[in-house]
C-alpha positions as CSV (number, residue, x, y, z in Angstrom):
1,M,-10.9,102.7,97.6
2,N,-11.2,98.9,98.1
3,N,-11.0,98.4,94.3
4,M,-7.7,100.4,94.2
5,N,-6.2,98.3,97.0
6,Q,-7.2,95.1,95.2
7,M,-5.7,96.4,91.9
8,M,-2.4,97.4,93.7
9,K,-2.2,93.8,95.2
10,Q,-2.7,92.4,91.7
11,V,0.0,94.6,90.2
12,K,2.4,93.7,93.0
13,K,1.7,90.0,92.4
14,M,2.3,90.4,88.7
15,Q,5.6,92.2,89.3
16,E,6.7,89.4,91.6
17,Q,5.8,86.8,89.0
18,M,7.6,88.7,86.3
19,L,10.8,89.0,88.4
20,K,10.7,85.3,89.1
21,A,10.3,84.6,85.4
22,Q,13.2,86.8,84.6
23,E,15.4,85.1,87.1
24,E,14.4,81.7,85.7
25,L,15.4,82.9,82.2
26,G,18.9,83.2,83.5
27,T,19.0,79.5,84.3
28,K,17.7,78.3,80.9
29,T,20.1,77.6,78.0
30,I,19.5,78.0,74.3
31,E,21.6,76.6,71.5
32,G,22.3,78.4,68.3
33,T,24.1,76.6,65.4
34,A,25.6,77.4,62.0
35,G,27.1,75.4,59.2
36,G,25.1,72.3,60.0
37,G,26.4,72.1,63.5
38,A,30.0,73.1,62.7
39,V,29.6,75.9,65.2
40,T,27.4,75.8,68.2
41,V,26.8,78.6,70.7
42,I,25.0,78.3,74.0
43,V,23.5,81.3,75.6
44,N,21.3,81.7,78.7
45,G,17.9,83.4,78.7
46,H,19.6,86.7,79.5
47,K,21.6,86.4,76.2
48,N,24.9,85.8,77.9
49,V,27.2,83.5,75.9
50,Q,27.9,80.4,78.0
51,S,30.0,78.5,75.5
52,I,31.2,78.3,71.9
53,V,32.1,74.9,70.3
54,I,33.8,74.8,66.9
55,K,34.3,71.5,65.2
56,P,37.8,71.0,63.9
57,E,36.6,70.7,60.3
58,A,35.2,74.2,60.5
59,V,38.7,75.6,61.0
60,D,40.4,76.4,57.7
61,P,43.4,78.8,58.1
62,D,43.0,79.9,54.5
63,D,39.3,80.9,55.1
64,V,39.1,82.6,58.5
65,E,36.2,84.8,57.2
66,M,34.0,81.7,56.8
67,L,34.6,80.7,60.4
68,Q,33.9,84.3,61.6
69,D,30.7,84.2,59.6
70,L,29.7,80.8,61.1
71,V,30.4,82.1,64.7
72,M,28.4,85.3,64.1
73,T,25.5,83.3,62.6
74,A,25.4,80.9,65.5
75,V,25.5,83.7,68.0
76,N,22.7,85.5,66.3
77,D,20.7,82.3,66.0
78,A,21.1,81.7,69.8
79,I,20.1,85.3,70.6
80,T,17.0,85.2,68.4
81,K,16.0,82.0,70.2
82,A,16.6,83.6,73.6
83,D,14.4,86.5,72.6
84,E,11.7,84.1,71.5
85,L,12.0,82.2,74.9
86,A,11.8,85.5,76.8
87,N,8.7,86.6,74.8
88,K,7.0,83.3,75.5
89,D,7.9,83.1,79.2
90,L,7.3,86.8,80.1
91,G,4.6,87.5,77.5
92,K,2.0,85.7,79.6
93,Y,2.5,88.4,82.2
94,T,2.5,91.3,79.9
95,G,-0.3,90.2,77.6
96,G,2.1,90.2,74.7
97,V,3.0,93.9,75.1
98,K,6.8,94.4,74.8
99,I,8.0,96.6,77.7
100,P,11.2,98.4,76.9
101,G,14.1,97.2,79.1
102,L,12.2,94.2,80.3
103,F,13.5,91.7,77.7
């Protein structure tokens, strides 16, 4: 029974550490770019877009599709980097196992 209590304490500690790590992810920012920096997107570790910066030279009224593609590429780049950060930060608590809904 003592081993079970010890294991439960370890599980609780791990849960607390993971919650803290998840909270900290929300304070971290990740930058995604496209078009050599023509479009920059900043997201936090929870993958919420914080800002989008578009350089004036990326805006061509005759080629709106290109700008749309650049924004989409920059957002996807930032989200991919946010996933990598979450895997790195939370992976040390999960042993590399991806837990659905966690990140």
